[in-house]
N, CA and C atoms as an extended XYZ file, in Angstrom:
198
Properties=species:S:1:pos:R:3:atomname:S:1:resname:S:1:resid:I:1 pbc="F F F"
N       127.296      -75.566       16.070 N   MET     1
C       126.998      -74.350       15.417 CA  MET     1
C       127.835      -72.706       15.868 C   MET     1
N       127.849      -72.447       14.788 N   SER     2
C       129.022      -71.343       15.392 CA  SER     2
C       127.683      -69.587       14.756 C   SER     2
N       127.848      -69.091       15.624 N   ILE     3
C       127.097      -67.818       15.098 CA  ILE     3
C       128.122      -66.643       15.532 C   ILE     3
N       127.930      -65.875       14.644 N   GLU     4
C       129.088      -64.420       14.445 CA  GLU     4
C       128.858      -63.324       13.835 C   GLU     4
N       128.812      -62.122       14.785 N   PHE     5
C       128.666      -60.734       14.796 CA  PHE     5
C       130.036      -59.849       14.841 C   PHE     5
N       129.720      -58.751       14.195 N   GLN     6
C       130.887      -57.782       13.787 CA  GLN     6
C       130.266      -56.657       14.780 C   GLN     6
N       130.886      -55.748       15.941 N   VAL     7
C       130.694      -54.745       16.961 CA  VAL     7
C       131.600      -53.578       16.749 C   VAL     7
N       130.986      -52.770       16.154 N   PRO     8
C       132.587      -51.560       15.567 CA  PRO     8
C       132.731      -51.270       16.251 C   PRO     8
N       131.915      -51.204       17.697 N   ASP     9
C       131.870      -50.325       18.754 CA  ASP     9
C       132.441      -50.844       19.882 C   ASP     9
N       132.988      -52.340       19.869 N   MET    10
C       133.458      -52.881       20.819 CA  MET    10
C       135.220      -52.454       20.791 C   MET    10
N       135.835      -51.497       22.038 N   THR    11
C       136.813      -51.716       21.803 CA  THR    11
C       138.123      -51.374       22.861 C   THR    11
N       137.491      -51.922       23.821 N   CYS    12
C       138.391      -52.268       24.750 CA  CYS    12
C       138.307      -53.323       25.407 C   CYS    12
N       138.734      -53.889       26.531 N   GLY    13
C       138.602      -55.090       26.854 CA  GLY    13
C       137.351      -54.830       28.375 C   GLY    13
N       136.824      -53.695       28.583 N   HIS    14
C       135.869      -53.161       29.255 CA  HIS    14
C       134.765      -53.994       28.154 C   HIS    14
N       134.762      -53.263       27.287 N   CYS    15
C       133.680      -54.062       26.299 CA  CYS    15
C       133.535      -55.740       25.974 C   CYS    15
N       134.731      -55.764       26.168 N   VAL    16
C       134.945      -57.560       25.809 CA  VAL    16
C       134.127      -58.077       26.732 C   VAL    16
N       134.184      -57.310       28.557 N   LYS    17
C       133.965      -58.256       29.657 CA  LYS    17
C       132.549      -58.216       29.418 C   LYS    17
N       131.747      -56.678       28.826 N   THR    18
C       130.780      -56.528       28.557 CA  THR    18
C       130.376      -57.178       28.168 C   THR    18
N       129.791      -57.711       27.213 N   ILE    19
C       129.569      -58.123       25.774 CA  ILE    19
C       129.472      -60.099       25.651 C   ILE    19
N       130.467      -60.429       26.896 N   THR    20
C       131.012      -62.155       27.383 CA  THR    20
C       130.078      -62.094       28.258 C   THR    20
N       129.458      -61.184       29.248 N   GLY    21
C       128.613      -61.606       30.303 CA  GLY    21
C       127.219      -61.641       29.852 C   GLY    21
N       126.885      -60.429       28.699 N   ALA    22
C       125.459      -60.454       28.195 CA  ALA    22
C       125.395      -61.337       27.172 C   ALA    22
N       126.350      -62.471       27.026 N   VAL    23
C       125.867      -63.682       26.491 CA  VAL    23
C       125.914      -64.841       26.844 C   VAL    23
N       126.681      -65.044       27.597 N   ASN    24
C       126.767      -66.005       28.518 CA  ASN    24
C       125.355      -65.869       29.691 C   ASN    24
N       124.602      -64.958       29.916 N   GLN    25
C       123.465      -64.930       29.867 CA  GLN    25
C       121.977      -65.204       29.102 C   GLN    25
N       122.592      -64.491       28.200 N   ALA    26
C       121.410      -64.995       26.824 CA  ALA    26
C       121.023      -66.381       26.621 C   ALA    26
N       122.561      -67.019       26.261 N   ALA    27
C       122.600      -68.238       26.304 CA  ALA    27
C       124.070      -68.685       27.273 C   ALA    27
N       123.270      -69.695       28.392 N   PRO    28
C       124.209      -70.134       29.179 CA  PRO    28
C       124.777      -71.414       28.781 C   PRO    28
N       126.089      -71.982       28.708 N   GLY    29
C       126.865      -72.762       28.003 CA  GLY    29
C       127.566      -72.640       26.777 C   GLY    29
N       126.938      -71.596       26.220 N   ALA    30
C       127.705      -71.393       24.900 CA  ALA    30
C       129.035      -70.498       25.268 C   ALA    30
N       129.615      -71.165       24.195 N   THR    31
C       131.447      -70.635       23.803 CA  THR    31
C       131.375      -69.081       23.768 C   THR    31
N       132.154      -67.981       23.900 N   VAL    32
C       131.809      -67.009       23.153 CA  VAL    32
C       133.731      -66.997       23.206 C   VAL    32
N       133.952      -66.731       22.151 N   THR    33
C       134.927      -65.913       21.573 CA  THR    33
C       135.269      -64.786       20.881 C   THR    33
N       136.011      -63.697       21.307 N   VAL    34
C       135.640      -62.533       21.107 CA  VAL    34
C       137.463      -62.083       20.775 C   VAL    34
N       137.481      -61.371       18.846 N   ASP    35
C       138.799      -60.525       18.682 CA  ASP    35
C       138.643      -59.518       18.428 C   ASP    35
N       139.302      -58.961       19.999 N   LEU    36
C       138.883      -57.344       19.794 CA  LEU    36
C       139.479      -56.475       18.305 C   LEU    36
N       140.746      -56.778       17.906 N   PRO    37
C       141.233      -56.027       17.106 CA  PRO    37
C       140.031      -55.589       15.568 C   PRO    37
N       139.768      -57.544       15.129 N   THR    38
C       138.694      -57.203       13.987 CA  THR    38
C       136.627      -56.469       14.636 C   THR    38
N       136.559      -56.918       16.132 N   HIS    39
C       135.805      -56.568       16.294 CA  HIS    39
C       134.735      -57.399       15.836 C   HIS    39
N       135.080      -58.994       16.219 N   ARG    40
C       134.490      -59.691       16.440 CA  ARG    40
C       133.844      -60.649       17.048 C   ARG    40
N       132.270      -61.100       17.297 N   VAL    41
C       132.243      -61.926       18.867 CA  VAL    41
C       131.772      -63.196       17.811 C   VAL    41
N       132.478      -64.731       18.084 N   SER    42
C       132.170      -65.483       17.736 CA  SER    42
C       130.843      -66.292       18.992 C   SER    42
N       130.262      -67.176       18.836 N   VAL    43
C       129.190      -67.094       19.538 CA  VAL    43
C       129.004      -69.373       19.181 C   VAL    43
N       129.323      -70.272       20.132 N   THR    44
C       129.122      -72.007       19.564 CA  THR    44
C       128.559      -72.394       20.905 C   THR    44
N       127.673      -73.863       20.329 N   GLY    45
C       127.032      -74.782       20.864 CA  GLY    45
C       125.963      -73.783       21.861 C   GLY    45
N       124.757      -72.864       20.682 N   THR    46
C       123.779      -72.372       20.264 CA  THR    46
C       123.267      -72.230       18.936 C   THR    46
N       121.276      -72.576       19.122 N   ASP    47
C       121.297      -71.381       18.350 CA  ASP    47
C       120.402      -70.431       18.095 C   ASP    47
N       120.636      -69.625       19.126 N   GLN    48
C       120.253      -68.741       19.795 CA  GLN    48
C       120.646      -67.307       19.573 C   GLN    48
N       120.761      -67.279       18.105 N   GLY    49
C       121.211      -65.878       17.123 CA  GLY    49
C       120.472      -64.535       18.015 C   GLY    49
N       119.024      -64.690       17.529 N   GLU    50
C       118.725      -63.557       17.448 CA  GLU    50
C       118.126      -62.662       19.335 C   GLU    50
N       118.242      -64.329       20.182 N   LYS    51
C       118.259      -63.873       21.466 CA  LYS    51
C       119.890      -62.998       21.613 C   LYS    51
N       121.060      -63.502       21.170 N   ILE    52
C       122.000      -63.029       21.893 CA  ILE    52
C       122.650      -61.995       20.926 C   ILE    52
N       122.104      -61.728       19.685 N   GLU    53
C       122.233      -60.371       19.306 CA  GLU    53
C       121.542      -59.332       20.243 C   GLU    53
N       120.526      -59.677       20.865 N   ALA    54
C       119.211      -58.772       22.097 CA  ALA    54
C       119.976      -58.183       23.044 C   ALA    54
N       120.932      -59.499       23.500 N   ALA    55
C       120.987      -58.938       25.034 CA  ALA    55
C       122.844      -58.069       24.807 C   ALA    55
N       123.189      -58.660       23.695 N   ILE    56
C       124.400      -56.730       22.628 CA  ILE    56
C       123.590      -56.094       22.999 C   ILE    56
N       123.079      -56.411       22.335 N   ARG    57
C       122.070      -54.885       21.925 CA  ARG    57
C       121.743      -54.107       23.823 C   ARG    57
N       121.286      -55.167       24.579 N   GLU    58
C       121.240      -54.076       25.728 CA  GLU    58
C       122.427      -54.109       26.330 C   GLU    58
N       122.577      -54.470       26.034 N   ALA    59
C       124.833      -53.893       26.998 CA  ALA    59
C       125.478      -53.026       26.430 C   ALA    59
N       124.576      -52.400       25.232 N   GLY    60
C       124.791      -51.103       24.842 CA  GLY    60
C       125.686      -51.374       23.911 C   GLY    60
N       125.754      -51.862       22.806 N   TYR    61
C       126.710      -52.235       21.306 CA  TYR    61
C       125.834      -52.108       20.170 C   TYR    61
N       126.069      -51.947       19.010 N   GLU    62
C       125.759      -52.034       18.106 CA  GLU    62
C       125.888      -53.159       17.416 C   GLU    62
N       125.720      -55.008       17.534 N   PRO    63
C       126.153      -55.795       16.559 CA  PRO    63
C       125.185      -55.815       14.978 C   PRO    63
N       126.163      -56.472       14.179 N   SER    64
C       125.521      -56.878       13.213 CA  SER    64
C       125.654      -59.365       12.755 C   SER    64
N       124.758      -59.386       12.436 N   ARG    65
C       125.047      -60.776       12.108 CA  ARG    65
C       125.573      -60.998       10.513 C   ARG    65
N       127.267      -61.384       10.462 N   VAL    66
C       127.996      -61.792        9.845 CA  VAL    66
C       127.839      -63.186        9.298 C   VAL    66
């Protein structure tokens, strides 16, 4: 299963690191792929979309599920 988020306020490498860490904490074992130019975050290996979205929000970003 793959879950995708659009994160328009993700703008730099620090953002990528912060979001990746938040997702890894929320869904250990999931694979996180970030495409910074398109502001997309893809998460595979979990079905916990709401938990991941909440973790990204808690990290200070505004994700929307794609």
